[in-house]
N, C-alpha and C positions, 0 to 999 in steps of 0.2 A: 505374124498377124495376131496369133492368139496370145503371145506374150504381152502385146500392147493392150488387148482386151482384158487380160488378167489384171494388169495394173489399174485400168479404169474401173473394173468391177470391184477391186479392192478399195478404191476410193469411194465408190458408190455405197459399199457396205460399211463405211466408216472405219476401215482397217488401214493403218499406216503400212504401206508396202514394205518400207525398210524394216519396221519392227516385226512385221510378219515374217520376213526372210530371216531375221535374227532369232526368232522364236524356235525353241526346240521342238522336234517332232514328238508325237505322243509316245508314251512308254510302250515298248514291246520287248519281248524276249529277244536278246541278242543271239542270233543263230549263226553258227559257223557257216561260211559260204559254201553252198553246194551247187552253185551255178557254173563252176569252172570245169575244165578238163583235168583229169588225174594224170600227172606225169610222174616219172621216177627220177630220183637223184642218185648219182654215183658217189658214195662216200666211203671212207676207210672204215673197216669194221673195228679197228683198234688203232691206237696211236702209231703213227708212222713218220718216217723221215722223208718219204716220197713227197715231192712238191707238185702242186697244180699250178703250172705256169700260165696257161691260157685256157679259158673256157668260153664256149660259144653255144648258145641255146636258141634254136630257131623253130618258130611255130609257123605252119602254113595252114590257113583256114580255107575250107571249101564249103560250098553250099549248092544243093540241087533240090528240086521239088521232090524227087523220089528218094534221095539219100538223106536229105536234111542237112543240118549243120555238123560238119566234121572237122577234125584237126589232125595234122601229121606233125610229129615232133622229132627233131634231131639235135642231139647234144654232143659236142666235141670236148674231150678232156685231154689236154697235152700235158703229160706227166714227165717228171725227171727224177732220176735217182742220183743225188749229188755224191753218194758214197763211192768208195773204191772197192766195193764188193757187191755181188748180186743181191737184190732185195726182193723178197716175196711179200706182196701186199694183199691181205684179205680185204675183199670189197663187198659192199652191200648196195642193192638198189632199193631205195625206200620211197614211200609215198609221202605226200604233203600231209602232215598230221592235222592241219586246220580244215580239211574237207570233211563235211558232216557225213555224207553218204556218197562217196565217189563211185563213178563207174570204173571199175578196175580195168586196166588195159588187158586186152586179149593176150594171153601168154604167147600165142602164135605170132602176134604182131610185135613182140618185144625182142630186140636183137642187140647184142653187145659184142663189139669186135675190138681187138687190140692190134693195131697196125695191119688191119685188113683180115686178121684171123679171128673167126667166131670163137666166142668163149662159151663154155658150158655154164648154164644158169640153173641154180638150185632153188625151187620155189620155197618161200617162207609162208608161215601161217598168217602174217599180217598183210599179205598181198604183194610183198616185195620178193626180192631174189638175192642170192649170195653167190659169190665166186671168188677167185683169187688170180693174181697175175704175178709174174716174176719180171723184174726190171734188171737189165745188165748193169754192171758198175759204170758209173758216170755216163749214163745214157738217157735218151729221151724216147718216149713212146706216145702214140695217140690212140685214145680209146674213143670209140664212136658208139653212142647209144641212139637207137631209133625206135620210135613208137608209132605205129600206123593206125589209121582209122579210129582215132579217139573220139568219143562222144562226150557231150557236155552233161552236167549233172541231171539228177532224176526229178528235181522239184520244179515247181512252177517258175521259180526264178530263172532256171536254165532255158525255159521255153519263152521267156519274155525278155530278161536282162542277163544274157550269158556273159561270162567273163573269162579272159585268159589271165592267169596269175602264175607268176614264177618267183619263187623265193630263193634268191641267190644266197641268202644267209644260211640256208640249209647246208651249204658247202663250206662253211667257215671252219670245219674240222680239218680241211686240207691246209698244210703249210704252203708257203709261197704266195699263191694267188696274186698274179700280176695283171693280166689282161682279161677283160670281160666284154662280151658282146651278147645282147639279147635282141631278137628281132621277131616281129609278127608280120606275116604276109596276109594281107586283108584283100579278099576278092571285091570286085567293083560292086557286087550286089549289097555289100555292107557299106553304104554311102557315108561320107564324112558327117552328114547331118545327124546320122544315127549314133555317132560316137558319143559316149557319155563321159568317160573318164580315161585319161591316159596318164600314167604316173610311173616313176617320178619325173620331175621336170628334166629338161635337157635332151629329150628325144627328138629325132628327126624322121622325116618320111620322104620317100621318093617312089616314083613309079617303077616297080620291078619289071612290069611289062604292060601291055595294053589292058589286061584284065586284072591286074593286081597292084596294090600299093604296099610298100614295105615300111614298117615302123621300126626304128632302130635306137638302141641305147649303147653307148660305148664308154668304157671306163678303163683307166689304168691305175693300178696299185690299190686305190681306195674304193672298195666295192660298197654299194649302198646297203644299209641294213633293212630298209623298207622294201616290200615286194614290188615287182614289176606288174603293172595292172593295165589291162586294156578291156574296158567294159563298153558294151554297145547294146542297142535294141536288136532283138532277133529279127532277121530279114523278113520272116513271115509276119511278125507283129508290126514291123515298120511298114511293110507294104499295105497292110490293112489300115494302119493309122493314116498313112498318106492318102489313101483312097477316101477315107472319111473326112480328112481335112479339106481335100479338094471339093468334096460334096457339100461341105459346110460353107457355101457361098453366102453373101449377105442376104440373098433372097431365098435361102433354103428353108425347109420346113422345121418346126420345133423338134420333131422326132429325129431329124438328121443331126441337129446339135446335141440332142440327148445321147445318141449313139456314140458321137465323138467324145462326149464327157465320160461315158461309161468306160471307153477304152483307156482314156487318160487316167481314170480312177483305178483301173486294173494295174496300170503301170505304177501308179503312186503307191498302191497297197503292197506290191512286190518290193518296191524300193524301201518302203517303211519297214517291212519285215527284215530286209537286209541291212537296216541302219544306214541307208544311203541318204544322208540329210539333204545335201544340195540337190541331188537328183530328184528326191522325193518332193522337195519344194517346187521344183520346176514343173513336175507333172501335176501337183496339187493346183498350182496357179492355172495351168492349161485346162484342167477339168472344171475348175470353178468358172473360168471364162466361158467354156462351152455351155455349161448349164445356165449361166446367166444370160448368154445370148439366146438360148432356146426360150427362156421365160420372157425375154423381151419380144421375141417373135410371136409368142402367144398373145401378147397384148395387141399386136397389129393384125394377126391372122386368125386368132382364136385357135383352139385345139380341143380334141376330145379329152374326156376326163382321164383316160388311161395314160395318154401322153403327158398331160400336165402332172399327174401323180408321179409318173416316172421321173420327171425332171426334179420335182420337189424331194422325192425319196433319194435320188442320186445326191442332191446337195446335202440332205440329212446324213447320209452315209459318209460323205466327205467331211462334214463338220465333226461327226462323231469320232473320226479317227484322230482328231486334234484336241479332244476334250481334256486329255491329261498330258502335261508336259513331261519331259524326260526325267525331271526330279520328282515326279509323282504328284505334283501340285495340280489342282484343277484350273483349267483355263476357262473362266466363266463366260467370256465373250463367245467362244465356240459352243459351249453348252447351250447358251441362249439361242444362237443361230440354229443349232441342231433341233432344239425343241420347236422353234418356229417352223422350220422346214418340215419336220415330221408331222406336226399338226396340220400343215397345209396339205400334205399328201394324204393323211388319214381322212380328211374331209371329202376326198375324191374317190376313195376306195370302199368296197364293201366291208362293213364292220367285222364280219366273221371270216374274212380272207386271211391267208397266212401272212401276206405282206403287211396287211393292216395290223395284225397282232404283233408282228415283229416291230413295226414302227411304234406301236403303243408301248411296248416294253422299252424301247430306246427312249421314248419321251418320258416315261416314268423314271427311268434311270437318270436322265438329264435333269428333270425337275427336282429329284432328290439331291443331286449335286448342287443345284442352284439354291435349294433350301439350306443345305449345309453351309454353303458359302455365305449366304445372307445372314444366317444365324451367327457365324463366326465374326462377321463385321457389325453385328448388332442392328441390322436393318430389319426390324420386326414387321414393319409395314409391308416390305417385299415378301417376307415369309408368309404372311397372311394371304397376300395376293396369289402367291404360288400355290398355296394349299387350296385355294379356290379352283385353280386350274387342275390340280391333281384330283380333286373330288369329281371331276367330269370323266376321269378314266374308268375303265371297267373295274368292278368291285374286286376282282382277283389281283389287281395291281395296286389298289388303294383301298384298304379295309376301312369302312366308315367309322368303326369304333376307334381305331388308331388315329385316323384323321381328326376326330373330335378331340382326342387328348392333345394332339399336336397343336390344334387350333387354340385350345384353352391355354396351353403353355405359351404360345406366341402372343396371345392376347394379354396375358398377365405380364409377360416380359416387356411388351410395349408399354403397358401401363406403368411398370416399374421405371422404364426409361423416361417416360413423360414426367413422372413424379420427380425424378432426380434432376430434370431440367427445369423444375419449378412450375410445371403446367399441371397443377392439381386438379382443376376442373376437367381437363381432357382425360386425365388418368381415371378419375371417378366415373366419367361417362363410358370409358372403354372397359374397365374391369368390373364395373357395377358398384353402386354405392355401398352395398352390404359389406363387400370385402374391404373397401377402403375405410368406411366409417367405423367398422369394428376395430380397426387399428387406431383410428383417430380418437376414439372415446377415452383411451387410457391416458392421453396427453392433456385432457382438459384441466386436470388438477394442477398442472405445472404452468399453465398459461397465466400471465399477469392479467388482472382484471381490467386495468386501464392501459392505454398506449402512452398516456402522458398525464401528469398532474401539474396543474399551474395554479398557484395560490397567491392571491394578493392580500396582504395584511395591512390594514390601516389602523393606526393608533392615534387617537386624538382625545380631547377633553371629555367627549361623550362616551368613551369606552373603546372597545376593539371590534373591528369588523373584518371578517374573513370572507373572501369571495373565492370559492374553489371551482375551477373549470377542469373537468375530467373528461378526456376523450376515450370512449370505450375501445377495448381491443377489437380489431377488425374481425378476428376469428369468432368472438363470442359477444357481440354487442347486446343481445337480449339478456345474457347472463349478467353483464356489467350493470345494466339498468335495474335488473331485479335485485341485485345485491345492494345497490345504493338506495333503492326504495326501501328495502328491509332495514337498512341502517338508519334512514330518516325516521322510519316508524319507531325504531328502538329509541332514538334520541327523544322523540316527541313523547314517548311514554316514560321517560326518565324525569325525576323530580329535579328540575333545573332552577337556578336562581331566577328571581323576577327580572323582567326586562330582557330575558334571553329570547332572541327571535331566530327562527330557522325557516328557510324556504328553498325550494328546488324547482328549476325549470329546465326544459330541454331546448337547446338552440341548434341552429344549423348555419354553418358558414363554409363557403367554398365546397359545398357538397359533403362536408363532414359533419356528423352529428356530435354534440357535446352536451354534457350534463353540468349545469351551473347551480351550485349550492351557495347560498348567502347566509352567513352566521353573524348576528350582532350579539356580542358578548359584553356584558356590563363589567365583568371583573375576571380575575384569574380563576376563581372558583368555578365559574361557568365553563371555561376552557378545559379545566381538568376533568370536570364531569363528562364532557363530550369525549375526551381522550380515553377515559377509563372504559367506556362502552364499545370501543373499537375492537374488532377481532385481532388476536395476536399473530397476524400474518404479515409477510413482507410487503404485500400490496399496499397496506395502509400505513406503512412506516413514515412516509413524509408528512401526511396529515397528522398522525399521532405525535410526531416530533414537534411540529409547529404548535399544536395545542398544548403540549406539555411544557414547552419552553416560553410560551407567551407570558411574560412577567415584566411589563415596562417599568422603568425606574424614573420617577419624576423628581426634579429639584427646581428651586426657584430662588434666585438671588436678586429679586426685584427691589428697587428703592421707591421713594415717594414719587419721583418723576419718571423713572425708567423701569421697564420690565425686562428681566433676564431669565426666562424659564428655560429648562433643559429636560429632555427626555432621552432615554437610551433603552435598547432592546438587544439582547444577544441571542444568536442562533448558531447551532452547531449541527450540521447535517452529515457528519462523518459516518455515524452509525447507519444512516439511511443508505448511503452509497455502498457501505460494506454488506448490508443485507441484500441489496439488489445484485451486487456483483457475485455474492456467494450463490444466490439463486441461479444466476446465469451460468456459473461454472458447474454447478451440480447438474443442471439440465443438459449442458453441452457434453459433460462426461457420459451421461446416459445415452446421448445421441451417438457418441463414439462406440459404445458397447452394442447398440442396435445396428449400427452400420456394419460391424464385424459379423453380426448374425444375419445380415441381409445378403451375404455372398452366396450365390447359387452354386451349390455343390453338385447338383445333377439337373441338367437342363431338360431331361426327359421325364422327370417326376413332377406331376402337377402339384402334389401336396408340398413338395420342397420349394417349388417356384412361388406358390401362393404364400407359404410361410415367409419366404424371402421378401415378397412384396409387402406383407404386413409389417415385417421388421423395418423395411425401408420407409414405409409410410410413417411409422412411429419415429424413425430416425430423423426424417425430414421435419416432422411436426415438432420434435424436441429441439432440433436445430433452429427452427423458426421461433420456438418459444424462447430459446436462449438469445436470439437476435432481438426479440421484443423486450426482454429484460434489459438488454444493452441500450435499446432505443429509449426505454423508460429512463435510464440514467442520463442519456444525452438530451432528452426532450422535456424533462421536468425542471421547473424552476419556482422560486419564491420571490415575490416582490414585497419589499418592506417599505411602508410609507409612514413617516413620522410627521405629525402636524402639531403646530404650536400657535398660540395667539400672537398676532403681530400688529400692534397698534389697534386700530379699530377693526381689523380683520384677522386673517390667519396666514401662516406660511408653512410650507412643507418641504420635505426632502425625501427622495425615493432611491432605493438600492435594489439591484437585481442579483440574485445568487442562484447557482445550480447546486445539485446535491454533491458535487465534487469541489465546491468552493470551500476553502479553509474556514474554520470558525471565525465569526466576525462579531464585533460589538458595534452596533449601529447607534450613533449618538448625534443628537441635533439640538442646538441651542439658538434661540432667537434673541435679539436685542432691539427694543423699540420703546417709544414714549409710553409712559403709563397713562392711559386715557383718564383714569380716575383722578390721579394727581393733577393732570393738566386741567381738568374741569374744575377742581378745587381751587387751583391758582387763578383761573379765569374768574370764577365767582368771587374770590377774595378781591381781586383787582377791581372788578365791577362794584363791589360793595364799598371799597375805599373811594372810588370815583363818585359814587352816589353820595357818600357822606360828605366829601369835599364840596360837591355841588350844593348840598343842603345848607352847609355852613355859610358858604358865600351868599346864598340867597337870603339867609337870615341877616347877614351883615348889611346887605344892601336895603 
């Protein structure tokens, strides 16, 4: 029943049961097994030619309320001397070296006989014995070892999860080794449902009598190298467990489910200490199911604070045991569950109680683990939230000054993360404008004044007209307007040729503001005067180049009746593109250097993190400035419009060039009737007609 509940509660908690079963148990010190009985193995004390033809090892378990769990052990060794002379074989009885603290067999209960004749045993310092036997030539003999009234280990594991273990590989020093039989007689009080592990595979069982079941392994020639194991739940623990399971009916009280969960947790902790992965997972699931069922009952029936706190603290202890995987890595899902359960229990217990203090320590440890995990994955928002939870713990578990430093570090780290994601406003709001703006001030000098320059040049008979439309850089719009205002004032204070006209207005289109400067230039001298007063900065390169190169060339091949004027203008913006690309490259290289400085060498030093943030702010600003220079190259252009007389009106032609357009000579020629010649012809014809009319009138 509880296996099904465990599966359901795993789904309710959002844990995949299959992945939970596959997960490793928490790290714990691997302890040699001390839950088994200590038996002796008969081995040759030196290399011998005597052969072990058949070996039988039989355990018989007994249990009584007064005597407890006991075992009797009998081992048969059928030996053969294949030689043609008598053979003396020195022997030793040794203990299993894998037992941590074995209960040594009572020397009075140790007996070794050869063909029914007792042998004299000499005690050894390691708890074993020594003796020797003599085998006649080409003969066989049977040695019988018996150990009576054996007790299981001294630790908690023996009282909860005892084990019968027999290591046949200990006998691999014997030559021969043909037949092997190992058996365990299990009394009916150790029911099959309490059997946890029987290994290796290939065992059989049968009813030895009405009160006993016999488990057997049989081998011929190839003996297994793995030990024979029979592990089970101690009859006393099993009886108590079954009693609590029966009491945990669907209508049972929350406390009943809590008691069942506590016992399963005890079994789980023992299994965990013994590195019994599969067994531990079974008990873990059962304990989790019991606690979950108890909490569900509290929602229906209600419960006193002590019972509810016990359920939550039991779950906290359960989750705490799984916080660290076998490879030492933290399992954040269990840490989070432990923190939640411990917090729920603490809210129901006296703050100064021993249990509450223990839970607070667990919670503090878990929160620190979550903080470390969140910092490793760069989730600074979660770090700040967890620090808020830690700040509510007692001061001895969370020093306020250390918390303040950690909070500042997390805040600056989150601001750094936001800045690298391009969210500058959020970074400034989080880290404070002083920290971010201090780093931003250094980059103002490398920002282009304008985001784009768009110049329309019109050349006609009246002179030259430039219409400059400059869109200020979004980072510094006020600075761009102020610089252009200063330049206009400088131009207007310059001694310019007559008929030079300058004006500036601010326009808005599609939500973007732009500055429009109109220049009417009567001749080349006026254009050069304006160019000479521009600052020698890359920002002004395009306007400077246009003004310096404005020098239209006029030619006229007109006749009396036809006009054939021609005008040409050459522009070369190669130098402009080179200056802007060089500015972008220098700023980008500086951004690379700053990014190298923005690496956080110590996450625990506020000054280091703040310095990294400032370097990162500068790097982002420099990178943005480099992008603006590139945008300036891509978004700036010059329109050249040439206008010539055409009959009684005018005609024009327009070209568009960017700063990356190769040098161009723009030339336009128009061909039309000369209106002056046409009028002269008309007047001459009219004069002749009038003269002829007058002559005819006089003749008549």
